[in-house]
C-alpha positions in Angstrom: 6.4 22.8 -13.4 9.4 20.7 -14.5 13.2 21.4 -12.7 16.1 21.6 -14.1 18.4 18.2 -13.2 21.3 20.4 -11.9 18.9 22.5 -9.1 19.9 20.1 -6.6 17.9 21.3 -3.6 17.2 24.5 -5.1 13.7 25.4 -6.4 13.2 28.4 -9.1 11.5 31.3 -8.6 8.1 29.8 -10.9 6.7 32.2 -13.3 3.4 33.6 -12.2 0.0 34.4 -14.2 -1.6 37.7 -14.1 -3.8 36.9 -11.0 -0.8 36.2 -9.0 0.5 39.4 -9.7 -1.8 41.3 -9.1 -2.2 39.1 -5.7 1.4 39.3 -4.7 1.3 43.4 -5.1 -2.1 43.5 -2.8 -1.1 40.5 -0.3 -0.5 43.6 2.3 -3.0 45.7 2.2 -6.0 47.3 0.0 -3.8 50.4 -1.5 -7.3 52.0 -2.5 -9.1 51.8 1.2 -7.9 52.3 4.9 -10.7 49.7 5.8 -9.1 47.7 8.0 -11.1 44.9 8.6 -12.8 44.7 5.3 -12.3 41.7 3.2 -11.6 41.9 -0.8 -11.7 39.2 -3.3 -9.2 38.9 -5.9 -8.9 35.7 -8.1 -11.1 33.5 -5.9 -8.9 34.2 -2.8 -9.7 36.2 0.1 -7.1 38.7 0.9 -7.7 40.7 4.1 -7.0 44.7 3.9 -4.9 44.7 7.0 -0.7 45.4 7.0 1.5 43.4 7.7 2.9 41.8 11.2 0.4 42.3 13.2 -1.5 42.1 9.8 -2.5 39.1 7.7 0.4 38.5 5.0 -0.9 36.2 2.3 2.4 34.8 2.0 2.7 31.7 -0.1 5.3 29.0 -0.5 6.0 26.1 -2.9 5.2 23.1 -0.7 7.3 20.1 -0.9 5.0 17.0 -2.3 3.9 14.7 0.2 6.0 11.5 1.1 6.0 8.7 3.4 9.1 10.5 5.4 7.9 14.0 4.9 11.2 15.8 5.3 12.3 13.4 2.3 12.8 15.4 -1.1 10.1 14.0 -3.7 11.8 11.5 -6.1 10.7 13.5 -8.9 10.8 17.4 -9.9 7.7 17.4 -11.3 5.0 19.1 -9.7 1.9 18.9 -11.5 -1.3 17.9 -9.8 -1.5 14.5 -12.0 1.1 13.1 -9.5 -1.0 13.6 -6.5 -2.5 10.3 -5.4 -6.1 11.1 -4.1 -4.7 10.5 -1.0 -3.0 13.2 -0.8 -3.5 15.7 2.1 -5.4 19.1 0.3 -2.4 21.1 2.2 0.3 19.8 -0.1 -1.5 19.8 -3.2 -0.4 22.5 -5.9 -2.8 25.1 -7.0 -1.7 28.1 -9.8 -1.6 30.1 -7.0 0.5 28.3 -4.8 0.0 27.3 -0.9 -0.4 29.1 1.9 2.3 29.0 4.6 0.0 27.8 7.2 2.9 27.8 10.2 3.6 31.8 9.7 0.0 32.4 10.8 0.1 30.1 14.0 3.7 31.6 14.2 1.9 35.1 14.8 -1.4 33.7 16.6 1.3 33.0 18.9 3.1 36.0 18.9 -0.4 37.8 19.6 -1.5 35.8 22.3 1.6 35.9 23.6 1.4 39.9 23.5 -2.1 39.9 25.5 -0.6 37.7 28.2 1.9 39.8 28.8 0.0 42.8 28.6 -2.7 42.1 31.1 -0.5 40.1 33.4 3.0 41.0 33.6 1.2 43.3 36.2 0.1 40.5 38.2 3.7 38.3 36.9 6.4 40.3 36.7 8.7 37.7 36.2 7.1 37.8 32.4 6.8 41.4 32.1 9.7 43.5 29.8 13.1 43.4 32.2 13.4 46.7 34.0 16.4 46.9 32.4 19.4 44.5 31.3 18.2 40.8 30.5 15.7 38.7 28.4 12.4 38.1 29.6 8.7 36.8 28.1 7.7 39.9 27.2 10.6 40.8 25.4 10.3 38.2 22.9 7.1 39.7 21.1 8.3 43.0 19.4 11.0 40.6 17.6 9.2 38.1 16.9 6.6 40.5 15.0 9.5 42.4 12.7 11.1 38.7 12.0 7.3 38.0 10.9 7.3 40.6 8.7 10.7 39.9 7.4 9.5 36.3 6.4 6.5 37.9 5.0 8.2 39.6 2.7 10.1 37.5 1.2 6.9 36.0 -0.2 5.0 38.6 -0.9 8.0 39.6 -3.3 8.7 36.3 -5.0 8.5 38.4 -8.4 7.5 41.9 -8.9 6.0 43.0 -12.0 7.1 47.0 -11.4 9.8 48.5 -9.1 7.9 51.4 -9.1 4.6 50.3 -8.8 5.7 48.5 -5.6 7.8 51.0 -4.0 5.2 53.3 -4.5 2.3 50.7 -2.8 5.1 50.4 0.3 5.0 53.9 0.9 1.5 54.1 0.9 1.6 51.3 3.5 3.9 52.3 5.9 2.3 55.9 6.0 -1.1 53.7 6.7 0.7 51.7 9.8 2.2 55.4 11.1 -1.3 57.2 11.4 -3.0 53.7 12.8 0.4 53.9 15.8 -0.3 57.2 16.0 -4.1 57.0 17.1 -3.4 53.9 19.2 -0.2 55.4 21.0 -0.6 59.2 20.9 -3.2 59.1 23.3 -6.5 59.1 21.5 -8.1 56.2 23.1 -7.5 56.0 26.8 -8.2 53.6 30.0 -10.6 51.4 30.6 -13.1 53.3 33.1 -12.3 56.8 30.8 -12.5 56.0 26.7 -12.2 59.4 25.8 -11.0 60.7 22.1 -8.8 63.7 22.4 -4.9 64.5 22.2 -2.6 66.9 23.8 0.0 68.0 20.6 2.4 69.3 23.1 2.1 65.9 24.9 1.7 63.5 22.1 4.0 60.4 21.8 5.6 60.2 18.2 7.2 56.7 17.8 5.6 53.4 19.2 5.2 49.7 18.0 3.5 50.3 15.3 5.6 53.4 14.1 8.8 50.9 14.7 7.0 48.0 12.5 6.1 50.2 9.8 9.5 51.3 9.6 11.2 48.1 9.7 8.5 47.2 7.1 9.2 49.7 4.5 13.5 49.5 4.6 13.0 46.1 4.3 10.9 46.4 1.4 12.6 48.5 -0.3 16.0 46.4 0.3 13.4 43.4 -1.0 12.1 45.4 -4.0 15.6 47.6 -5.3 18.5 45.3 -3.6 17.4 41.8 -4.8 19.9 40.6 -8.1 18.3 38.9 -10.7 21.0 36.1 -10.5 19.4 32.5 -11.0 20.2 30.2 -7.9 21.1 27.4 -8.6 23.5 27.1 -5.9 24.0 28.1 -2.0 26.9 30.6 -3.3 24.4 32.0 -5.8 22.0 32.5 -3.3 24.1 34.3 -1.3 25.2 36.3 -4.3 21.7 37.3 -4.8 21.2 39.0 -2.0 24.4 39.9 -1.0 23.1 44.2 -0.9 20.6 43.2 1.4 23.0 41.7 3.3 25.7 44.5 3.0 22.8 47.1 4.2 22.3 44.5 7.1 26.4 45.2 8.1 25.7 49.0 7.6 22.4 49.4 9.9 25.0 47.8 12.9 27.9 49.7 12.6 25.5 52.7 12.3 24.1 51.5 15.1 27.8 51.0 17.5 29.2 54.0 16.4 26.7 56.6 17.5 26.0 53.5 21.3 29.2 54.0 21.9 30.2 57.2 19.9 28.4 59.8 20.9 28.9 62.6 23.7 25.9 62.4 25.9 26.2 65.8 27.8 24.3 66.5 31.5 20.3 66.6 31.1 17.6 68.0 33.1 13.6 67.2 32.5 10.7 68.6 34.7 7.8 66.5 36.5 4.4 68.5 37.3 4.4 69.6 40.8 2.3 66.9 43.4 0.5 70.1 44.7 -3.2 70.8 44.3 -2.7 74.6 43.5 -2.5 75.7 39.8 0.2 78.3 40.3 2.7 75.4 42.2 5.7 75.4 39.8 7.0 71.6 38.3 9.7 69.7 39.9 13.0 69.8 37.7 15.6 67.0 38.1 19.1 67.8 36.5 21.2 64.3 35.4 24.9 64.0 35.6 26.2 62.1 32.2 29.1 63.7 30.6 30.2 60.6 29.0 30.4 58.5 25.8 29.8 54.9 25.6 27.2 54.7 28.7 24.5 51.7 28.9 22.8 52.7 31.8 19.3 54.1 32.0 20.3 57.5 32.2 23.2 58.5 29.8 23.1 56.1 27.0 22.6 57.1 23.6 19.5 56.1 22.5 17.9 58.3 25.2 19.9 61.6 24.2 18.9 61.1 20.4 15.1 60.7 21.3 15.2 63.8 23.4 16.9 66.0 21.1 14.9 65.2 18.2 11.6 64.4 19.6 12.0 66.8 22.9 11.6 65.1 26.0 7.7 66.0 26.2 7.1 63.5 23.4 8.5 60.3 24.3 7.1 57.6 26.9 6.3 58.8 30.4 6.1 55.4 32.0 9.8 54.1 31.5 10.3 50.9 32.1 13.4 51.8 34.6 11.4 52.7 36.9 10.6 49.3 37.2 13.8 48.5 39.1 15.2 48.0 42.2 17.2 52.0 42.4 13.4 53.3 41.2 10.9 51.2 42.8 10.7 50.0 46.2 8.0 47.4 44.8 10.7 45.9 42.1 10.4 44.0 39.7 6.8 45.9 39.7 6.3 49.8 39.6 6.4 51.5 42.7 6.9 54.4 45.2 10.5 55.5 44.7 13.1 54.2 47.3 15.0 56.7 49.2 18.1 58.4 48.0 16.4 57.5 44.8 18.2 58.8 41.5 17.5 61.8 40.1 16.7 59.8 36.1 14.2 57.8 37.6 11.1 59.4 36.5 12.6 60.8 33.4 10.6 60.1 30.1 12.4 57.4 27.7 10.8 55.7 24.5 11.2 52.0 24.2 10.8 52.3 20.8 13.8 54.9 20.0 15.4 56.4 17.0 18.7 54.2 17.7 16.9 51.0 18.9 14.7 51.0 15.8 18.2 50.9 13.8 18.3 46.9 14.9 14.8 46.5 14.7 15.4 46.7 11.3 17.9 44.0 10.8 15.5 42.0 13.1 13.5 42.4 10.0 16.4 42.0 7.4 17.1 38.3 9.1 13.9 37.6 8.9 14.1 38.0 5.0 16.5 36.1 4.4 14.6 33.0 6.1 11.7 33.8 3.8 14.4 33.5 1.2 15.1 30.0 2.0 11.2 29.0 1.9 11.0 30.7 -1.9 14.8 29.1 -3.1 14.6 25.4 -1.7 12.3 23.3 -2.3 12.2 20.3 0.6 11.6 20.5 4.0 14.9 19.4 5.7 17.0 21.7 3.8 14.6 24.7 4.9 14.8 23.3 8.3 18.2 23.1 8.2 19.3 26.7 6.7 16.9 27.7 9.8 18.8 26.0 12.7 22.3 26.4 11.9 21.9 30.3 11.7 19.2 30.0 14.7 21.8 28.6 16.9 24.7 31.1 15.4 22.6 34.0 16.8 22.2 32.2 20.2 25.6 31.8 20.8 27.1 35.1 19.5 24.1 36.7 21.7 25.3 34.7 24.9 29.3 35.6 24.0 28.6 39.4 23.5 26.6 39.6 26.9 29.6 38.0 28.7 31.7 40.3 27.1 29.7 43.2 28.3 27.1 43.5 25.6 24.3 43.0 27.8 21.1 41.9 26.1 18.6 44.7 26.5 15.4 45.4 25.2 15.0 49.1 25.8 18.4 49.6 23.4 17.6 47.1 21.5 21.3 45.7 21.6 23.1 43.4 19.0 23.0 40.7 22.0 19.3 41.4 22.2 19.1 41.6 18.6 20.6 38.4 18.0 19.4 36.4 20.8 15.5 36.9 20.0 16.0 36.8 16.3 18.0 33.2 16.9 15.4 32.1 19.3 12.6 33.5 16.6 14.2 31.3 13.8 14.2 28.1 16.2 10.9 28.8 17.2 9.6 29.2 13.6 11.3 26.3 12.7 9.5 24.1 14.9 6.1 25.6 14.0 6.6 24.6 10.0 7.8 21.1 11.1 4.7 20.8 13.2 2.1 22.3 11.0 3.3 22.4 7.3 5.6 19.2 7.3 3.4 16.6 9.8 0.5 19.0 8.6 -1.1 18.8 12.4 -3.4 21.6 11.6 -6.7 21.1 14.1 -4.7 21.4 16.9 -3.4 24.7 15.9 -6.7 26.2 14.8 -7.0 28.8 17.2 -3.5 30.1 16.3 -3.6 29.9 13.1 -7.2 32.3 13.2 -5.6 35.0 15.3 -2.5 35.1 13.1 -5.0 35.4 10.3 -6.7 38.3 12.1 -3.9 39.4 14.4 -4.7 43.2 13.5 -8.0 43.1 14.5 -7.4 41.4 17.9 -4.4 44.4 18.4 -5.9 47.1 17.4 -9.2 46.0 20.1 -6.5 45.3 22.6 -5.2 48.4 22.5 -8.0 50.4 22.4 -9.2 48.8 25.3 -12.3 47.5 23.8 -11.3 44.1 24.3 -11.4 44.2 28.2 -14.4 46.5 28.3 -16.6 43.5 26.3 -15.4 41.1 28.6 -16.7 43.5 31.8 -20.1 42.9 30.4 -19.8 39.1 31.4 -20.6 38.5 34.8 -21.8 36.7 38.0 -24.4 37.8 40.4 -23.5 41.7 40.3 -21.5 43.2 37.8 -18.8 44.0 39.9 -17.7 40.5 39.4 -16.6 40.5 36.0 -14.4 38.4 34.2 -12.0 41.2 34.3 -12.4 41.7 38.0 -12.3 38.1 38.8 -9.5 37.2 36.3 -6.1 38.8 38.0 -4.4 38.8 34.7 -6.5 41.7 33.7 -5.5 44.9 34.5 
C-alpha cells in the first residue's frame, strides 16, 4: 500500500478485506457462544473465545519495516512483501491481515503474573499487598494495568467498523457475558480451597467486582470508539486530536463528575450490623453507628464512594472484608489483617466495595487513556514516533499525580482518586513503551515466551485462580506425605 508523500509520520488506516472485517468484529469473543476456552478459526487465524483485557484480544497493528536501526522510519513508503529481503525477520513481515502486537500480549501476561503473585503472596508479604488506604503498592497496579490494556486493544480492534449497529450489539453482548462471569466468580458461588461448594445467598451476594468493573469500562470505551470517532483523514497531529476530540470530552466529563460527587455529596451518619459471636441462634447482631455529617471527606468512614454503594446496593451486598481493616486503626497486625486494637473506630468492620460505582467512573477514564495509546499505534507508522507519543503523556500523568498527592488529593486505589488514575496510567504507559521496545522493536521474543503465552490465555488463568482450581491442582504434588504439598511448602500460597 502506498502512502501519500504529505503524510509524514502518520499512517492512514488501510482498507480491510472481507476477512479482516469479520475478524475485527470477532476479535473479542465469539458472539454466538459463551464457551470460554474454545478456539474458533476465521480466515486461517485462530481467535480464542474470550473477553477483553484479562482475555486474549487478537489486536493487530501495522509494524514498521525492519531497518538496521529499528527506531528509524523506513526510507520507502511501500509496504509490499517484495520489499522484504529474505533475511527479514518474520515478525515484521507484512500480511493481508496485519500483524499481532506481541508486546500487548506480553504486557497482559506480566499483569496476570503480577495478579497471581499479589493474590497468593500478599498475605505473607504485606509490602506487595494492597495499600490499607492511601498510598501505592505493587498490588495496586494490577487493575489499572488491565483497564489500560482494554483501551489499547479496543483501538486496534475497531480500526475499521463495517457497521456501528452490529458492533454496538456485540459490545453489549460481550459486556453482559463479562458481568455474568464476574457475578459467578465473585458473587459467592465458589468458596475456599478446603470448601469448594456451589451456592449463593441472594441476600448477601456481591454485585460489583473485578470483571464487572472491566465490563463497564470496556462497554463505555467501546461505545466511544464506535460512535464518537470522527471521520477526519489523519495527516497531522491536529487532525489526530480532532478525530478523537469527543472521546477527550467524555473523559473530562467523567473526571468532573467524579470530583463533583466525591467532594460535593453530603454524607450523613450511618450504621451497620455485625453478626454476634455468640453460639446462640437467638443472639442479636451488634449494631455500630458511624458519625459523619460532612462533605468531601476521603477517609474510610465518610467518603462519598462508600455512601453511594450503600444507598444503591445496600450494605449487605458490599465486600465483607474491607481493605481498611488492615490499617493501624483497625488491626494490631497492620499492614495485615488482625484483631481489633483497643478503642478501634466503629467503622473498622463495615463492608466496603473496592470496585464500587463512583470509583468505577475513574476506572473508565483509565480505559479511555489506553484507547488513546492504541490510536497512536493505529495512526503512527514508525517506532520512534509511537514511543515518543507514549513517553511524554505518561511522564506528564505521573508528574500530575505527584502534584495532586502533594496538594491533598492522595493516591488511593479504593477511592480510585484522580491522582491514583494518573500515576497508574502513567506507569502503565511507560511499562508498555518499554515492553514494546523490547518485543516489537528489537524482537526479543524468546525470553518473553512465557509471559506472551500467559497473555494469550489470560482469562483461563484468571478463572482457574479465581475459583481456586489452580491451588487445588498444585496440592496434588507433594513430598512424602500429602500434607507436604506445594501449597503448604510455599508460603506464597494461602
